[in-house]
C-alpha positions in Angstrom: 22.3 -20.7 17.5 22.2 -19.6 13.9 25.3 -21.7 12.2 27.0 -21.5 9.2 25.0 -24.6 7.7 22.1 -23.0 8.6 22.8 -20.1 6.8 24.2 -21.6 4.0 21.2 -24.2 3.7 19.3 -21.0 3.1 21.3 -19.4 0.7 21.2 -22.5 -1.6 18.1 -21.1 -2.5 19.6 -18.9 -4.4 20.6 -20.7 -6.8 17.3 -23.1 -7.1 14.9 -22.8 -10.7 11.7 -23.1 -10.6 9.3 -24.3 -13.6 12.8 -25.4 -15.1 10.3 -28.0 -17.8 8.9 -24.9 -19.5 10.0 -21.8 -21.6 11.0 -19.0 -19.1 11.2 -15.1 -20.5 13.5 -14.9 -16.8 14.5 -17.4 -14.2 12.2 -17.9 -11.7 13.9 -18.8 -8.2 12.7 -20.5 -5.6 14.3 -18.3 -2.8 12.4 -15.4 -5.0 9.2 -17.3 -4.9 9.3 -18.0 -1.0 10.2 -14.0 -0.1 7.0 -13.2 -2.4 5.0 -15.5 -0.5 5.8 -14.0 2.6 4.9 -10.4 1.4 1.5 -11.6 0.5 1.1 -13.2 4.1 1.6 -10.2 5.4 -0.8 -8.8 3.2 -3.6 -11.5 3.7 -2.6 -11.2 7.7 -3.1 -8.0 8.5 -6.5 -8.4 7.0 -7.7 -11.5 9.4 -6.0 -9.7 13.1 -9.0 -8.8 14.1 -10.7 -12.0 13.4 -8.8 -13.7 16.5 -6.7 -17.3 16.4 -4.2 -15.7 13.9 -0.7 -16.4 15.3 2.1 -14.6 13.2 4.5 -17.0 15.1 3.0 -19.9 13.3 2.9 -17.9 10.3 6.7 -16.8 10.2 7.7 -20.3 11.7 5.2 -22.4 9.2 6.9 -20.4 6.2 10.5 -21.1 7.4 9.4 -25.2 8.0 8.0 -25.4 4.8 10.9 -23.4 3.1 12.7 -25.8 4.9 11.0 -28.8 3.5 10.7 -27.3 -0.3 14.8 -27.4 0.1 15.0 -31.5 0.7 12.3 -31.9 -1.3 13.3 -29.8 -4.5 13.2 -32.8 -7.4 9.2 -33.8 -6.2 7.2 -32.1 -9.1 4.4 -30.4 -7.6 2.0 -32.4 -8.9 3.6 -35.9 -7.1 4.4 -33.5 -3.7 0.6 -33.0 -3.8 -0.7 -37.0 -4.5 1.6 -37.8 -1.6 0.2 -35.1 0.7 -3.3 -36.6 0.0 -2.0 -40.2 1.5 -1.3 -39.4 5.3 0.8 -42.0 5.8 2.9 -41.5 2.7 3.0 -38.2 3.7 4.0 -38.9 7.5 6.9 -41.0 6.1 7.9 -38.6 3.5 8.3 -35.9 6.5 10.0 -38.4 8.5 12.9 -38.4 5.7 12.9 -34.6 5.9 13.2 -34.1 9.4 16.4 -37.0 9.4 17.6 -34.6 6.8 17.4 -31.7 8.2 17.7 -32.3 12.0 21.5 -31.8 11.8 21.0 -28.2 10.2 18.1 -27.2 12.7 19.5 -28.9 16.0 21.6 -25.6 17.1 18.4 -23.6 16.8 17.3 -25.2 20.3 15.1 -28.0 21.4 11.8 -25.8 21.3 12.2 -25.1 17.5 13.4 -28.5 16.7 9.5 -29.3 18.5 7.9 -26.7 16.5 9.3 -28.0 13.3 8.1 -31.6 13.8 4.7 -30.5 15.4 3.7 -28.1 12.2 3.7 -31.0 10.2 2.3 -33.4 12.5 -0.3 -31.5 13.1 -3.2 -31.5 10.4 -5.2 -28.7 12.1 -6.5 -26.4 9.3 -6.1 -23.1 11.2 -6.5 -19.7 9.7 -2.3 -19.3 10.1 -2.0 -22.3 7.7 -4.5 -21.2 5.5 -2.8 -17.9 4.9 0.4 -19.2 4.3 -1.1 -21.8 1.7 -3.3 -18.8 0.0 -0.1 -17.1 -0.2 1.7 -20.2 -1.4 -1.3 -20.2 -4.1 -1.0 -16.8 -5.1 3.0 -16.6 -5.5 2.8 -19.7 -7.8 -0.1 -17.8 -10.1 1.6 -14.7 -10.0 5.0 -16.9 -11.5 2.6 -19.1 -14.1 1.2 -15.6 -15.5 4.3 -15.1 -16.8 5.1 -18.9 -17.2 1.9 -19.1 -19.6 2.6 -16.0 -21.9 5.8 -17.7 -22.9 4.1 -21.1 -23.7 0.7 -20.4 -24.4 0.1 -23.5 -25.9 2.8 -25.5 -24.4 2.6 -29.0 -22.7 0.6 -28.8 -19.1 -0.3 -25.4 -19.1 -3.9 -25.9 -19.6 -4.1 -28.7 -16.9 -1.8 -26.4 -14.6 -4.6 -23.4 -15.1 -7.4 -25.6 -14.5 -5.7 -26.6 -11.3 -4.7 -22.9 -9.9 -8.4 -21.7 -10.8 -9.9 -25.0 -8.9 -7.1 -23.9 -6.2 -8.1 -19.7 -6.2 -12.0 -20.6 -5.5 -10.5 -22.6 -2.2 -9.3 -19.1 -0.7 -12.2 -16.7 -1.2 -13.0 -16.9 2.4 -10.0 -15.1 3.4 -10.7 -11.5 3.4 -7.4 -10.6 2.2 -8.3 -12.4 -0.6 -11.6 -10.8 -1.5 -9.6 -7.6 -1.2 -7.6 -8.4 -4.1 -10.7 -9.7 -6.5 -12.1 -6.2 -5.6 -9.2 -3.6 -5.6 -6.6 -3.1 -8.4 -4.6 -1.4 -6.0 -3.7 -3.9 -3.6 -2.9 -6.7 -6.5 -0.3 -4.0 -7.4 1.0 -3.6 -4.1 1.9 -7.5 -4.3 2.6 -6.9 -8.1 5.6 -4.2 -6.5 6.9 -6.4 -4.4 7.3 -9.3 -7.0 9.3 -6.9 -8.8 12.7 -6.7 -6.5 12.5 -10.9 -7.6 13.5 -9.3 -11.0 16.3 -6.3 -9.3 19.6 -8.2 -8.9 22.2 -7.1 -6.2 25.8 -6.6 -7.0 24.9 -6.4 -10.1 28.2 -5.1 -11.8 29.4 -8.2 -10.5 29.2 -11.7 -12.1 27.7 -13.6 -9.2 27.4 -16.9 -8.2 25.1 -18.1 -7.2 22.7 -14.6 -8.1 20.7 -12.9 -5.3 17.4 -10.8 -6.0 16.7 -8.0 -3.7 13.5 -9.7 -2.5 15.6 -13.1 -1.7 18.1 -11.1 0.4 14.9 -9.5 2.1 13.9 -12.7 3.3 17.1 -13.9 4.1 17.9 -11.0 6.8 13.9 -11.7 7.7 14.3 -15.4 8.7 17.8 -14.6 10.3 16.7 -11.7 12.2 13.4 -13.9 13.5 15.8 -16.2 15.0 18.2 -14.4 16.3 15.2 -13.0 18.2 14.5 -16.0 19.2 17.8 -16.4 20.9 17.7 -12.8 22.0 14.1 -14.6 24.1 12.3 -11.6 22.2 8.5 -11.0 22.9 6.3 -11.6 20.4 5.9 -8.1 19.0 9.6 -8.3 19.3 10.2 -11.2 17.1 7.5 -9.4 14.5 9.2 -6.5 13.9 12.3 -7.6 13.7 11.2 -10.2 10.9 8.8 -7.8 8.9 11.4 -5.3 9.0 13.5 -7.4 7.6 11.2 -8.9 5.0 10.0 -5.0 4.0 13.7 -3.1 4.4 14.9 -2.3 1.0 11.4 -2.0 -0.5 12.1 1.2 -1.4 14.5 0.4 -3.6 12.1 -1.1 -5.6 11.9 3.0 -6.5 15.5 3.6 -6.8 17.1 -0.2 -7.6 19.9 -1.5 -5.8 22.8 1.0 -5.5 26.1 -0.3 -3.6 27.4 1.2 -0.7 30.6 2.4 -2.4 28.6 5.0 -4.8 26.3 6.1 -2.0 29.3 7.2 0.1 31.1 8.7 -3.2 29.9 11.9 -2.8 28.9 13.5 0.1 25.3 13.8 1.4 24.6 11.5 -1.5 23.0 9.1 0.5 21.1 11.5 2.6 19.7 12.7 -0.8 18.1 8.7 -1.9 16.8 8.6 1.5 14.9 11.6 1.0 14.2 10.8 -2.6 13.3 6.9 -1.1 10.8 9.0 1.2 9.4 10.7 -1.3 8.8 7.9 -3.7 7.2 5.8 -1.2 4.5 8.6 0.0 3.6 8.6 -4.0 4.0 4.7 -5.3 3.7 2.7 -1.9 1.4 3.6 0.9 -1.3 4.5 -1.5 -1.8 1.1 -2.3 -2.2 -0.4 1.1 -4.8 0.7 3.8 -4.3 3.7 5.4 -4.0 2.1 8.7 -1.0 -0.1 8.1 0.7 3.1 6.9 2.5 3.5 10.3 3.7 -0.1 10.8 4.9 0.2 6.8 6.9 3.2 7.8 8.7 1.7 10.2 9.7 -1.5 8.3 11.1 0.9 5.5 12.3 4.4 7.2 15.2 4.7 9.6 14.8 0.6 9.8 18.2 0.4 11.1 17.0 2.5 14.5 16.1 0.1 17.9 12.9 1.7 19.2 9.8 1.2 21.4 6.5 2.9 21.9 6.2 4.7 25.4 3.2 6.7 26.1 2.3 6.7 22.4 5.5 8.6 21.3 8.2 6.1 19.2 11.5 6.5 21.4 15.6 5.1 19.9 17.1 3.3 22.4 19.4 0.0 22.2 18.9 -3.5 21.5 20.2 -4.0 25.0 17.8 -2.0 27.0 15.1 -3.4 24.8 16.4 -6.6 26.3 16.4 -5.1 29.9 13.6 -2.6 30.4 11.3 -3.0 27.2 10.8 -6.7 26.1 7.0 -7.0 26.3 4.3 -6.3 23.0 3.1 -3.2 25.3 6.6 -1.7 24.1 6.4 -2.5 20.6 10.1 -2.9 20.3 11.9 -3.0 17.3 16.1 -4.0 16.9 16.9 -2.0 13.9 20.8 -2.2 15.1 20.3 -5.9 14.7 18.7 -6.0 11.9 21.5 -3.9 10.4 24.1 -6.5 11.4 21.6 -9.1 10.0 21.7 -7.4 6.8 25.8 -6.7 6.6 26.0 -10.7 7.4 23.5 -11.6 4.4 26.0 -9.6 2.4 28.7 -11.3 3.7 27.6 -14.5 2.7 26.9 -13.6 -0.5 30.6 -12.7 -0.8 31.9 -15.4 0.6 29.2 -17.8 -1.8 30.8 -16.1 -4.7 34.5 -16.1 -3.9 34.1 -19.9 -3.0 32.8 -20.3 -6.5 35.6 -19.0 -8.5 34.2 -15.5 -9.0 37.6 -12.9 -8.9 36.8 -9.9 -7.8 38.6 -7.4 -5.5 35.2 -5.7 -4.6 34.1 -8.8 -3.2 37.1 -9.2 -1.7 37.1 -5.2 -0.1 33.7 -5.8 0.8 34.4 -9.2 2.6 37.8 -7.2 4.2 35.3 -4.6 5.1 32.6 -6.1 6.6 34.3 -9.0 8.6 36.8 -6.5 10.4 33.4 -4.3 11.1 31.8 -6.5 13.1 34.8 -9.0 14.7 34.1 -8.6 18.1 30.5 -7.5 17.8 28.5 -8.7 20.5 24.8 -7.2 20.7 22.8 -9.0 23.9 25.1 -12.3 24.6 24.8 -12.7 21.0 28.0 -12.9 19.5 28.2 -11.6 15.8 31.5 -11.9 15.6 31.6 -16.0 16.2 29.4 -16.0 13.0 31.2 -13.9 11.0 34.3 -15.9 11.8 32.8 -18.9 10.9 33.0 -17.9 7.0 36.3 -16.8 7.1 38.0 -18.6 3.7 
C-alpha cells in the first residue's frame, strides 16, 4: 500500500536543485529532471517495441528505482558517482546502504516490489530497457547542460562536462530513437515541448513551498497511478496505460498554461471551451511532432484522460475500474483506469497543499482546496483501494 512516508519522499525531489554549483538562468529541479527523463524514455521505447526484449515494466520500475536511489545519494557529484559505479565492490556497498535507507519506505509496497528493487541494481545485464533508461537520463542531462552552458560559456568544468556528454552520446547511436532524434527536428521539438512544462508552475498565484512544476506533478501522478495499478493486480497493459496517462495527462497545458479549477468553474461552459481549445492545439502543435502510429495512444493519454476505458471488438468502450478488475483485466482489452488516475491527480494536489501549509504558507485558497478535496474523497474506495485512508494520512 502507498504510504504517507513514500509520497513525501517522492515530493522531496521538488525542492532538490540540480547543477547547484553552476550559474543557472532558471532553477533546475530533480523532480523535473526525472519527469523529463520518462517522457524521453517513452519516446525511445516506442521505437524499440517491435525489436523484442523491451519490457515496459522494467523501464517504469527501473526509472522509479533509479529515482529513489538518486534521492538518497543526492550529495554525490555525478563524476564521483560514475567512478563508484566503475568499481563493482564499491557500488555493491553503496547499493546496500541505499537499500538500508529506503527499505522501510518501500516495504509497504510489497515483498515482490522490494525484491525487484534489489535485483535491479544487483543485475548487471545491459538489457534494452536499461539502455533506454540510460539514454533518456543522458538526453535529459544534455538538455539541461545546453541551458547551463549558455550562462557559463567559459565556466569551470564546462569543457570537461561537454566532452563527457559528447562521449556518452556516441554510446547510444545504436538505439533507433536516438538515430531519429539526430535526423528529425520535429522529434527534438516534441521532447523540447515536454521539457517546457518544467518551467510552468502549478499554483502560480500562491507562494508555494516547495514549488511544483506541471511536469513534476505529472510524474508524481504517473508513479502513484502505477503503484495503485500493481495493488489492483493490473495486467501489464493496464499498468502501462495508467502510468503514461499520468505522465502525459497535463501535456495540453503546455499550450494553455495551468488554469486552476476555480477559474475553470467560474463561468458556465468555460471548462468545455478550454478542453476544445486544448484539443484543437494538440492537433496543430503536438500530434504533428510524433509518428502517426502513436497518435491514437497519445490521444488516449491526453483526451478524456479521466475516463475508465477498454477496447472491445476494435471499439473503445467506457467502463469502471471495478468492471475492469472483474471482467477486462487482460492485455487484449487495453484497459485504462481513468477514474483512478483522476483521484491520484487530486491526491497529488492535496499533498502539494499539505506540504505548503506545513511549510508555513498562509493561504485561504490552499486551505479551501485541501478541505474540498479531502471531503470529496474521505470515503472513496475503488477496487478495494481505500483512498479515503490515504487522504486521511495527510490530515493536519
